[in-house]
C-alpha positions as a Markdown table, in Angstrom:
| # | Residue | x | y | z |
|---|---|---|---|---|
| 1 | Unk | 18.3 | 30.4 | -24.2 |
| 2 | Unk | 17.2 | 26.5 | -24.2 |
| 3 | Unk | 18.3 | 24.0 | -27.4 |
| 4 | Unk | 14.9 | 22.9 | -27.2 |
| 5 | Unk | 11.9 | 21.9 | -24.5 |
| 6 | Unk | 9.5 | 19.3 | -24.3 |
| 7 | Unk | 5.3 | 20.4 | -23.6 |
| 8 | Unk | 3.3 | 18.2 | -21.8 |
| 9 | Unk | -0.2 | 17.7 | -22.6 |
| 10 | Unk | -2.8 | 19.5 | -20.3 |
| 11 | Unk | 0.6 | 20.2 | -17.9 |
| 12 | Unk | 3.1 | 22.9 | -19.8 |
| 13 | Unk | 6.5 | 23.0 | -20.4 |
| 14 | Unk | 8.6 | 20.2 | -18.8 |
| 15 | Unk | 11.2 | 21.5 | -15.6 |
| 16 | Unk | 8.6 | 24.8 | -15.9 |
| 17 | Unk | 8.1 | 26.6 | -12.8 |
| 18 | Unk | 4.7 | 26.9 | -14.4 |
| 19 | Unk | 3.9 | 23.2 | -15.2 |
| 20 | Unk | 0.7 | 22.0 | -13.5 |
| 21 | Unk | -2.7 | 21.3 | -14.3 |
| 22 | Unk | -4.0 | 24.0 | -11.8 |
| 23 | Unk | -2.7 | 27.3 | -11.2 |
| 24 | Unk | 1.1 | 27.4 | -10.4 |
| 25 | Unk | 1.7 | 31.4 | -9.8 |
| 26 | Unk | 2.2 | 32.3 | -5.9 |
| 27 | Unk | -0.5 | 35.3 | -6.1 |
| 28 | Unk | -3.0 | 32.7 | -7.9 |
| 29 | Unk | -2.8 | 29.8 | -5.5 |
| 30 | Unk | -3.2 | 32.1 | -2.7 |
| 31 | Unk | -6.1 | 32.9 | -4.3 |
| 32 | Unk | -7.8 | 29.6 | -5.2 |
| 33 | Unk | -5.2 | 26.4 | -5.8 |
| 34 | Unk | -7.4 | 24.5 | -7.8 |
| 35 | Unk | -8.1 | 27.1 | -10.5 |
| 36 | Unk | -7.3 | 25.8 | -14.2 |
| 37 | Unk | -4.0 | 27.0 | -15.1 |
| 38 | Unk | -4.2 | 28.9 | -18.5 |
| 39 | Unk | -0.6 | 30.2 | -18.3 |
| 40 | Unk | 1.0 | 26.8 | -18.8 |
| 41 | Unk | 3.1 | 28.3 | -22.3 |
| 42 | Unk | 4.6 | 31.7 | -22.4 |
| 43 | Unk | 5.4 | 32.7 | -25.7 |
| 44 | Unk | 6.7 | 36.1 | -27.0 |
| 45 | Unk | 7.1 | 37.3 | -30.2 |
| 46 | Unk | 10.7 | 38.1 | -31.3 |
| 47 | Unk | 9.5 | 41.8 | -32.6 |
| 48 | Unk | 9.0 | 42.8 | -28.7 |
| 49 | Unk | 12.9 | 42.0 | -28.6 |
| 50 | Unk | 13.7 | 44.3 | -31.5 |
| 51 | Unk | 11.3 | 47.1 | -30.5 |
| 52 | Unk | 12.7 | 47.0 | -26.7 |
| 53 | Unk | 16.8 | 46.9 | -28.1 |
| 54 | Unk | 15.4 | 50.2 | -30.4 |
| 55 | Unk | 14.3 | 51.9 | -27.1 |
| 56 | Unk | 17.8 | 50.9 | -25.6 |
| 57 | Unk | 17.3 | 48.2 | -23.3 |
| 58 | Unk | 19.5 | 44.3 | -24.0 |
| 59 | Unk | 16.6 | 42.2 | -23.6 |
| 60 | Unk | 17.3 | 39.0 | -25.1 |
| 61 | Unk | 14.9 | 35.9 | -26.1 |
| 62 | Unk | 14.1 | 33.9 | -22.7 |
| 63 | Unk | 15.2 | 36.6 | -20.9 |
| 64 | Unk | 11.4 | 37.9 | -20.1 |
| 65 | Unk | 10.5 | 34.2 | -18.7 |
| 66 | Unk | 8.8 | 33.1 | -22.2 |
| 67 | Unk | 8.7 | 29.7 | -23.3 |
| 68 | Unk | 8.7 | 29.9 | -27.0 |
| 69 | Unk | 9.9 | 33.2 | -29.3 |
| 70 | Unk | 7.9 | 33.5 | -32.5 |
| 71 | Unk | 8.5 | 35.4 | -35.8 |
| 72 | Unk | 6.6 | 37.3 | -38.2 |
| 73 | Unk | 3.3 | 35.9 | -36.5 |
| 74 | Unk | 0.7 | 38.8 | -34.8 |
| 75 | Unk | 0.2 | 36.9 | -31.8 |
| 76 | Unk | -1.1 | 39.7 | -29.6 |
| 77 | Unk | -4.0 | 40.3 | -32.4 |
| 78 | Unk | -5.1 | 36.2 | -32.6 |
| 79 | Unk | -8.1 | 35.4 | -31.1 |
| 80 | Unk | -8.7 | 33.3 | -27.8 |
| 81 | Unk | -8.7 | 29.3 | -28.8 |
| 82 | Unk | -6.3 | 30.0 | -31.3 |
| 83 | Unk | -4.1 | 26.9 | -31.4 |
| 84 | Unk | -0.8 | 26.7 | -32.9 |
| 85 | Unk | 1.1 | 23.9 | -33.9 |
| 86 | Unk | 4.6 | 24.1 | -33.1 |
| 87 | Unk | 7.1 | 21.8 | -34.6 |
| 88 | Unk | 5.6 | 18.3 | -35.6 |
| 89 | Unk | 3.2 | 17.1 | -32.8 |
| 90 | Unk | 2.9 | 20.0 | -29.9 |
| 91 | Unk | 0.0 | 22.1 | -30.1 |
| 92 | Unk | -0.8 | 25.0 | -27.6 |
| 93 | Unk | -4.1 | 27.1 | -27.2 |
| 94 | Unk | -4.3 | 30.8 | -26.8 |
| 95 | Unk | -6.4 | 31.6 | -23.8 |
| 96 | Unk | -4.9 | 34.6 | -23.1 |
| 97 | Unk | -2.4 | 38.1 | -22.6 |
| 98 | Unk | 0.6 | 38.1 | -20.4 |
| 99 | Unk | -0.6 | 40.6 | -17.8 |
| 100 | Unk | 3.6 | 42.0 | -16.6 |
| 101 | Unk | 4.3 | 42.4 | -13.3 |
| 102 | Unk | 6.8 | 44.8 | -11.6 |
| 103 | Unk | 9.2 | 42.5 | -10.9 |
| 104 | Unk | 9.8 | 42.9 | -14.5 |
| 105 | Unk | 11.2 | 46.6 | -13.5 |
| 106 | Unk | 13.8 | 44.4 | -11.4 |
| 107 | Unk | 15.3 | 43.0 | -14.6 |
| 108 | Unk | 15.8 | 46.0 | -16.2 |
| 109 | Unk | 14.4 | 49.7 | -14.7 |
| 110 | Unk | 11.8 | 51.0 | -17.2 |
| 111 | Unk | 11.4 | 47.8 | -18.9 |
| 112 | Unk | 7.5 | 47.6 | -17.5 |
| 113 | Unk | 6.7 | 50.8 | -19.6 |
| 114 | Unk | 8.5 | 49.5 | -22.2 |
| 115 | Unk | 6.1 | 46.8 | -22.7 |
| 116 | Unk | 3.2 | 48.7 | -22.1 |
| 117 | Unk | 1.5 | 50.8 | -24.6 |
| 118 | Unk | -1.7 | 52.7 | -25.5 |
| 119 | Unk | -3.6 | 52.1 | -28.5 |
| 120 | Unk | -5.6 | 55.2 | -30.6 |
| 121 | Unk | -8.2 | 55.1 | -28.2 |
| 122 | Unk | -5.9 | 55.5 | -25.4 |
| 123 | Unk | -6.5 | 52.1 | -24.0 |
| 124 | Unk | -3.8 | 49.9 | -22.3 |
| 125 | Unk | -1.7 | 47.2 | -24.7 |
| 126 | Unk | 0.0 | 44.9 | -23.3 |
| 127 | Unk | 3.0 | 43.7 | -25.7 |
| 128 | Unk | 4.7 | 41.2 | -23.4 |
| 129 | Unk | 3.3 | 38.4 | -25.1 |
| 130 | Unk | 0.3 | 35.6 | -24.9 |
| 131 | Unk | -0.2 | 32.5 | -22.4 |
| 132 | Unk | -1.5 | 29.2 | -23.2 |
| 133 | Unk | -2.5 | 25.4 | -22.7 |
| 134 | Unk | -0.7 | 22.4 | -24.2 |
| 135 | Unk | -3.4 | 20.7 | -26.2 |
| 136 | Unk | -0.7 | 17.8 | -27.2 |
| 137 | Unk | 2.5 | 17.4 | -26.3 |
| 138 | Unk | 5.8 | 17.0 | -28.2 |
| 139 | Unk | 9.7 | 18.1 | -28.4 |
| 140 | Unk | 10.0 | 21.5 | -29.7 |
| 141 | Unk | 13.4 | 22.9 | -31.1 |
| 142 | Unk | 14.8 | 26.4 | -32.3 |
| 143 | Unk | 13.5 | 26.7 | -35.9 |
| 144 | Unk | 10.7 | 24.2 | -35.9 |
| 145 | Unk | 7.5 | 25.6 | -38.4 |
| 146 | Unk | 5.1 | 27.4 | -36.4 |
| 147 | Unk | 1.0 | 26.3 | -37.7 |
| 148 | Unk | -1.3 | 29.1 | -36.9 |
| 149 | Unk | -5.4 | 27.4 | -36.7 |
| 150 | Unk | -8.3 | 30.1 | -36.3 |
| 151 | Unk | -11.2 | 29.3 | -33.8 |
| 152 | Unk | -15.1 | 29.2 | -35.3 |
| 153 | Unk | -16.2 | 32.4 | -35.2 |
| 154 | Unk | -17.6 | 34.8 | -33.7 |
| 155 | Unk | -13.8 | 35.4 | -32.3 |
| 156 | Unk | -12.9 | 36.8 | -28.7 |
| 157 | Unk | -10.0 | 38.9 | -28.2 |
| 158 | Unk | -7.2 | 37.6 | -26.1 |
| 159 | Unk | -7.9 | 39.3 | -22.6 |
| 160 | Unk | -5.2 | 39.3 | -19.5 |
| 161 | Unk | -4.7 | 36.0 | -17.7 |
């Protein structure tokens, strides 16, 4: 876990492998290198780490590739377009759900299944966080406050990006 990060408007996290205005993930670059990068900043709710520890996994904040860890915010329940002001000046806008890949099992066997679930109707629930783009840059430190601003109605549910 780092002591802080710097968000760069329209690009992502300074020094991060996913930094850029266009897609950076290898599989997405192969498909269309000019596509916009909707995965600039990855956020995970720390309640997921609590759930994983209770299921016997040893996973700490930062180990699943997230840039920001939250507590007390229902990230997965927020609509697309929600803006989060983190700290004094940084603002990210939620673009979608993180779709975990098979590499997560390389970290700890069975982890992929643990970050996926089913809702009451049997639909797939992706619990491994949300993705966002940087609207306004700034420095973020552990413990910074997060303010939630919902988009105008009608709301659209987050979908994998």
